Structures are given as structure tokens and as C-alpha cells.
C-alpha positions as CSV (number, residue, x, y, z in Angstrom):
1,M,28.0,-11.2,-71.7
2,N,25.4,-13.4,-69.8
3,A,21.9,-14.0,-70.2
4,F,20.6,-12.5,-67.3
5,S,19.6,-8.7,-67.2
6,P,21.2,-6.9,-64.0
7,L,19.2,-4.5,-62.0
8,P,20.9,-1.3,-62.0
9,E,23.0,-0.5,-59.1
10,T,20.5,2.5,-57.7
11,S,17.7,0.2,-57.2
12,A,20.0,-1.7,-54.1
13,T,18.6,1.3,-51.8
14,T,15.3,3.1,-51.1
15,T,14.8,6.4,-50.0
16,G,15.3,7.4,-46.5
17,G,17.4,5.6,-44.0
18,V,18.9,5.4,-40.3
19,L,21.6,7.1,-38.9
20,Y,23.6,5.0,-36.5
21,R,26.8,5.8,-34.5
22,V,29.0,2.6,-33.8
23,V,31.8,2.8,-30.8
24,H,33.9,-0.1,-31.4
25,E,36.9,-0.6,-28.4
26,T,39.5,-2.9,-28.0
27,A,41.8,-2.9,-25.2
28,Y,44.9,-5.5,-24.7
29,T,46.9,-5.7,-21.5
30,Y,50.1,-8.1,-21.8
31,S,51.9,-9.6,-18.9
32,T,55.4,-8.2,-20.3
33,P,56.4,-5.7,-22.7
34,V,55.6,-6.3,-26.4
35,E,58.8,-5.0,-28.1
36,L,57.7,-5.2,-32.1
37,A,54.2,-5.1,-33.1
38,H,52.6,-5.1,-36.3
39,H,48.4,-4.4,-36.5
40,L,46.0,-4.6,-39.4
41,A,42.2,-2.9,-38.6
42,H,39.3,-3.7,-40.6
43,L,37.2,-0.9,-38.6
44,R,35.7,1.9,-40.8
45,P,32.5,1.0,-42.2
46,R,32.5,0.5,-46.2
47,D,30.8,3.2,-48.6
48,Q,28.3,1.0,-50.5
49,A,25.0,0.8,-52.4
50,G,23.1,1.3,-49.2
51,Q,25.4,2.7,-47.1
52,Q,27.5,5.4,-46.3
53,C,29.9,6.2,-43.8
54,I,29.3,10.1,-43.1
55,D,32.3,10.2,-40.2
56,H,35.2,7.8,-38.6
57,A,37.7,8.5,-35.9
58,C,40.1,5.8,-35.0
59,D,42.0,6.4,-31.4
60,I,44.9,4.2,-31.0
61,Q,46.8,4.2,-27.6
62,P,49.6,4.3,-27.4
63,V,50.3,6.8,-30.1
64,P,51.5,4.1,-32.9
65,D,55.3,5.0,-34.8
66,H,54.0,4.5,-38.0
67,R,50.0,4.6,-39.2
68,S,48.8,4.5,-42.4
69,A,45.8,3.7,-44.2
70,G,44.0,2.5,-47.7
71,S,41.8,0.1,-49.2
72,D,42.3,-4.0,-49.9
73,V,41.2,-5.4,-53.1
74,Y,37.6,-6.0,-52.3
75,G,37.3,-2.0,-51.4
76,N,37.5,-2.5,-47.5
77,S,39.2,0.1,-45.8
78,R,41.8,-0.6,-43.8
79,E,44.8,0.7,-41.3
80,F,48.3,-0.2,-40.7
81,F,50.1,0.9,-37.7
82,A,53.1,-0.5,-36.0
83,Y,55.2,0.0,-32.8
84,Y,58.9,-0.3,-32.6
85,V,59.4,0.5,-28.8
86,P,58.1,-1.4,-25.6
87,H,54.4,-1.1,-25.0
88,D,52.3,-3.2,-22.4
89,T,49.1,-2.0,-23.3
90,L,46.9,-1.1,-26.4
91,T,43.5,0.2,-27.0
92,V,41.7,1.3,-29.9
93,R,38.8,2.8,-30.2
94,A,37.0,3.5,-33.5
95,V,33.8,5.6,-33.8
96,S,31.8,5.9,-36.9
97,L,28.5,7.5,-37.9
98,V,26.8,5.3,-40.6
99,R,23.6,5.8,-42.9
100,T,22.0,2.9,-44.0
101,H,19.1,2.3,-45.9
102,A,16.8,-0.9,-46.6
103,P,17.9,-3.2,-49.6
104,A,15.7,-3.5,-52.0
105,T,13.3,-6.4,-52.1
106,A,14.8,-9.2,-54.3
107,D,12.1,-11.4,-56.3
108,R,13.4,-14.9,-55.1
109,A,11.2,-16.8,-57.3
110,A,12.0,-14.6,-60.5
111,S,16.0,-15.1,-59.9
112,P,17.8,-17.6,-62.3
113,P,18.1,-21.2,-61.7
114,W,21.2,-21.9,-59.3
115,N,22.4,-24.7,-61.8
116,E,22.3,-21.9,-64.5
117,V,24.3,-19.5,-62.0
118,R,26.6,-22.0,-61.4
119,E,27.3,-22.8,-65.3
120,L,28.0,-18.9,-65.3
121,L,30.6,-19.0,-63.0
122,L,32.3,-21.7,-64.5
123,Y,35.9,-21.2,-66.5
124,R,35.8,-22.1,-70.1
125,A,38.2,-21.1,-72.6
126,G,36.8,-18.7,-75.0
127,K,34.0,-17.7,-72.3
128,P,34.4,-14.2,-70.6
129,Y,35.6,-14.5,-67.3
130,V,32.8,-13.7,-64.7
131,A,34.9,-11.6,-61.4
132,E,32.6,-13.1,-58.8
133,A,34.0,-16.7,-59.8
134,E,36.8,-15.9,-57.4
135,F,34.2,-16.6,-54.1
136,T,33.7,-19.8,-55.5
137,F,36.9,-21.6,-54.5
138,G,37.5,-22.5,-50.9
139,T,39.4,-21.2,-48.2
140,H,41.1,-21.8,-45.0
141,F,38.1,-21.3,-42.8
142,S,35.2,-22.4,-45.6
143,P,37.0,-25.0,-47.6
144,L,35.0,-27.4,-50.3
145,F,34.2,-30.6,-48.9
146,A,31.8,-33.4,-49.6
147,E,30.0,-32.9,-46.1
148,A,29.2,-29.2,-46.9
149,A,27.8,-30.5,-50.4
150,N,25.6,-32.9,-49.1
151,Y,24.3,-30.7,-46.7
152,A,23.3,-28.1,-49.1
153,A,22.1,-30.8,-51.6
154,P,18.2,-31.1,-50.7
155,S,17.5,-27.1,-50.7
156,F,19.3,-27.1,-54.4
157,T,17.0,-29.2,-56.2
158,P,17.5,-29.0,-59.8
159,R,16.6,-25.4,-61.5
160,R,15.0,-24.2,-58.6
161,P,15.5,-20.4,-58.2
162,L,18.7,-19.3,-56.7
163,L,17.4,-16.9,-54.1
164,Q,14.8,-19.5,-53.2
165,A,17.6,-22.0,-52.6
166,A,19.8,-19.6,-50.5
167,L,16.8,-18.8,-48.3
168,E,16.0,-22.4,-47.5
169,L,19.8,-23.2,-46.5
170,M,19.8,-20.3,-44.4
171,R,16.7,-21.1,-42.7
172,R,18.0,-25.2,-42.3
173,I,21.3,-23.9,-40.8
174,H,19.4,-21.6,-38.2
175,A,17.3,-24.5,-37.6
176,D,20.1,-27.3,-37.2
177,F,22.6,-25.2,-35.4
178,T,22.8,-24.1,-31.5
179,Y,24.3,-20.6,-30.7
180,N,26.8,-21.5,-28.1
181,P,30.1,-19.2,-27.3
182,E,31.6,-21.7,-25.4
183,S,31.5,-24.5,-28.3
184,T,34.0,-23.1,-30.9
185,E,36.8,-20.5,-31.0
186,V,38.0,-18.0,-33.4
187,Q,40.0,-20.5,-35.3
188,T,37.4,-23.1,-35.8
189,R,36.9,-23.9,-39.2
190,A,33.4,-24.9,-41.2
191,P,33.7,-28.4,-41.0
192,Q,34.4,-28.6,-37.6
193,A,31.3,-26.5,-36.8
194,L,29.6,-28.4,-39.3
195,E,29.9,-31.7,-37.0
196,L,29.4,-29.9,-34.0
197,R,26.3,-28.0,-35.2
198,E,27.2,-25.5,-32.5
199,G,29.0,-22.0,-32.4
200,V,28.8,-18.5,-33.1
201,C,27.7,-16.0,-36.0
202,Q,31.3,-16.5,-37.5
203,D,30.9,-20.5,-37.4
204,Y,27.4,-20.0,-38.8
205,A,28.7,-17.7,-41.6
206,H,31.4,-20.1,-42.7
207,V,29.6,-23.4,-42.7
208,M,26.6,-21.4,-45.1
209,L,30.0,-20.4,-47.1
210,S,31.2,-23.7,-47.7
211,A,27.5,-25.2,-48.4
212,L,27.0,-22.6,-50.8
213,R,30.5,-22.5,-53.1
214,S,30.3,-26.4,-52.6
215,M,27.5,-26.3,-55.1
216,G,29.7,-24.1,-57.6
217,L,28.1,-20.7,-56.3
218,A,30.2,-17.5,-55.8
219,A,29.3,-16.3,-51.9
220,R,31.4,-13.8,-49.6
221,Y,32.0,-13.3,-46.0
222,V,30.3,-9.8,-44.6
223,S,31.6,-8.5,-41.2
224,G,29.9,-5.5,-39.2
225,Y,27.4,-4.8,-36.6
226,L,23.9,-4.7,-35.5
227,R,21.8,-2.2,-33.8
228,S,22.3,-2.7,-30.0
229,H,19.6,-0.2,-28.5
230,L,16.4,-1.7,-28.4
231,R,13.3,0.2,-28.6
232,P,9.8,-1.1,-27.6
233,G,8.5,-3.4,-30.2
234,D,12.2,-4.3,-31.8
235,E,13.3,-7.8,-32.5
236,E,16.1,-9.3,-30.5
237,L,18.7,-10.2,-32.6
238,V,22.0,-12.4,-31.8
239,G,25.3,-10.7,-32.3
240,A,24.2,-7.3,-31.2
241,D,26.9,-5.6,-28.9
242,A,30.0,-7.5,-30.7
243,S,31.2,-8.1,-34.1
244,H,28.5,-9.4,-36.4
245,A,28.8,-12.0,-39.4
246,W,26.9,-13.0,-42.2
247,V,27.0,-14.3,-45.9
248,E,26.4,-13.1,-49.4
249,V,25.4,-14.6,-52.4
250,W,25.6,-13.4,-56.0
251,C,23.2,-13.6,-58.4
252,P,23.4,-12.3,-61.7
253,V,20.1,-10.3,-61.4
254,N,20.5,-8.8,-58.1
255,G,24.1,-8.8,-57.4
256,W,25.4,-9.6,-54.0
257,V,22.1,-10.5,-51.6
258,E,22.6,-10.9,-48.0
259,F,21.6,-13.5,-45.8
260,D,22.2,-14.2,-41.8
261,P,21.7,-17.7,-40.8
262,T,22.4,-16.8,-37.1
263,N,19.4,-14.5,-36.8
264,N,17.1,-16.4,-39.6
265,R,16.7,-13.1,-41.7
266,R,17.7,-11.1,-44.2
267,P,20.1,-7.8,-43.3
268,E,17.7,-4.7,-43.6
269,A,18.9,-1.3,-42.0
270,D,19.6,-2.4,-39.0
271,Y,22.9,-4.0,-40.2
272,V,26.1,-2.1,-40.6
273,R,28.7,-3.5,-42.8
274,V,32.3,-3.1,-42.3
275,A,34.2,-5.6,-44.6
276,V,33.9,-8.3,-47.3
277,G,35.9,-11.0,-48.2
278,R,36.6,-14.9,-49.0
279,D,36.2,-15.5,-45.0
280,F,37.0,-14.2,-41.9
281,A,40.7,-14.0,-42.3
282,D,40.5,-11.2,-44.8
283,V,38.1,-8.9,-42.7
284,S,39.3,-9.7,-39.1
285,P,38.9,-6.2,-37.0
286,L,42.2,-6.3,-35.5
287,R,44.9,-8.6,-36.0
288,G,48.6,-8.5,-35.6
289,V,52.1,-9.7,-35.2
290,I,54.1,-8.8,-32.0
291,R,57.6,-9.9,-30.5
292,G,57.1,-10.7,-26.4
293,G,54.2,-9.6,-24.8
294,G,53.8,-13.3,-22.7
295,D,50.1,-13.9,-22.0
296,H,47.5,-11.1,-22.2
297,T,43.8,-10.6,-21.7
298,L,41.5,-8.7,-24.2
299,R,38.2,-6.8,-23.7
300,V,36.1,-5.7,-26.6
301,A,33.0,-3.6,-26.3
302,V,30.9,-2.9,-29.4
303,H,27.7,-0.3,-28.9
304,V,25.6,0.6,-32.1
305,S,23.0,3.4,-31.1
306,Q,20.6,4.9,-33.6
307,V,20.9,8.8,-33.9
308,E,17.9,10.8,-33.7
309,E,17.5,13.3,-36.8
């Protein structure tokens, strides 16, 4: 048993909610035919506290020779499909209807000291295993490295409440980094992004993950969307009209608490969660292995619109 009293899961949402229609279309055109292909998609939004996927349909053209759906170890919906005959285009169009709720406000000052949470996550013989400890380890995109720990350290002073420290870290990343889609690519790792102090939402998230984990804390990557349609008075957010990424840190009192360093804010009801994992590699919207194809062109379009009820 840990020394902290977790909130009941029902406290993670408030009443009401917002209904969104999400359209995510990916189109590949190949210069020569693809002879064989295996693909994995994470496109169906999660069912979790604060969010319900009411409807989801995914149209794939050409029609795959094999197609199957299931869930991964983190509870994400995923779909596998394959081709065994030549094709020179691929279009995947996912349409989802999702209801989201604003998370309950976490009392940052009342969260446990971060160093006590770190101790709770450490493995010791004879001590109960904390499942969230899986998310304290380094990964390919978010390794543990000294520069990440040094960057995080000013925010994590002794006995500072965990969520206060995480909030300050998020704000510092937002202030220190420049959003620049031309500076990094999909394979950029946290050490390079931290050195550059530039990148996109994926880089901001990977840096924050490395910083938190280098302090011995559990943190995970979240992929999803932001609402695209702005009403009068709405705040303009970076990452709308595309897949977005942010971070969750684990607190034994509040569970997984979200932070978006790209936009310097706590995610609310205008965020749609698709998948969670250790880093981008676990949750890529569409990935695959192909034989043939030559060069290719890629087009991705995302639109999130609120449905009036």
C-alpha cells in the first residue's frame, strides 16, 4: 500500500462535455508499385475517464487484403492491415465522434513532494510493485541523460509538490523553446531537441518526458488532437489541424495529470486523446513496412469540429 490516498476515478471528469467530430486523412502516392505492405494504425480515440468515443469509422483504399482490430497493452485501440498485391496509392480516412469533459482541477499545492513520489516508484525487494514505474525508464526518443536532469533540476527543489514542479517545468520548456516545424523531423530524439531548443509538439513532449524520467518520475506520451474551429474569443492553439502531442505525469493522489508544453497549458475539453505510450513510437497514427514503392509523397489533413447538440 502507498501512503497517499488516490482520488476515485469518477472525479476525473465533470458533468456536461463537448461533442467533437474528428476527420484524419492520410494519403500516400508511390512512384513505383508497392508489392507488399503491413501497416499499424492508432486512429480511434480512447475510451477513458473524461472521454468517450461514440462512433468511429476508418475507410482504407485500396481495400486491404487483411484487416484486424484490437487493443495494445496500454488500452489503445489499434488496427492492423496488409496488402499482398501491388498498389501505388494508399488513403486512410478515419472519422470519429468523441465526447470530452474538462478534467477535474488538481490541487497542485496538495500533491505529494516529488521526491516522495520518486521513492514510491523505486523498485525494492519485498516492496509492492507500482505498475506506473514502467514509465520511469528511458526510451529511444526520450532517453535518460544528464542534460535532461540538469535542465529539470531547478524546478524540482527538495520536497516541492510534484504537480507544482511539473507545471513550472512545462512553463520553462514553453518559454525556452521555439516552435519551428523546419528544425526537426519525425526521427528527432530528445537530446537533439534539447540542444536545439526548437521543434514541434513531438519534440516538446519528448524533452519533457526525458526531464521528468531523469528525475525518477513516471511520465507518458499522449497523442491526439486539438479542436480546429475557432469561435469568437477562442484561444489560438499550436497543433490544431494536425496530430498533437503532450505529456502526462503520474501522481499517486491524482493519477495521470496532463501537461501541454507546446501551448503552456493543462489540456481541457478541447483536447481529444487517441493513444498513450512511452514515446511517439508506441502511438504513431500510421506506420508500416513496405516492399517497393520507390519515392513517395505524403498528404495529411486533420479537422476537429465541435458538433452542436
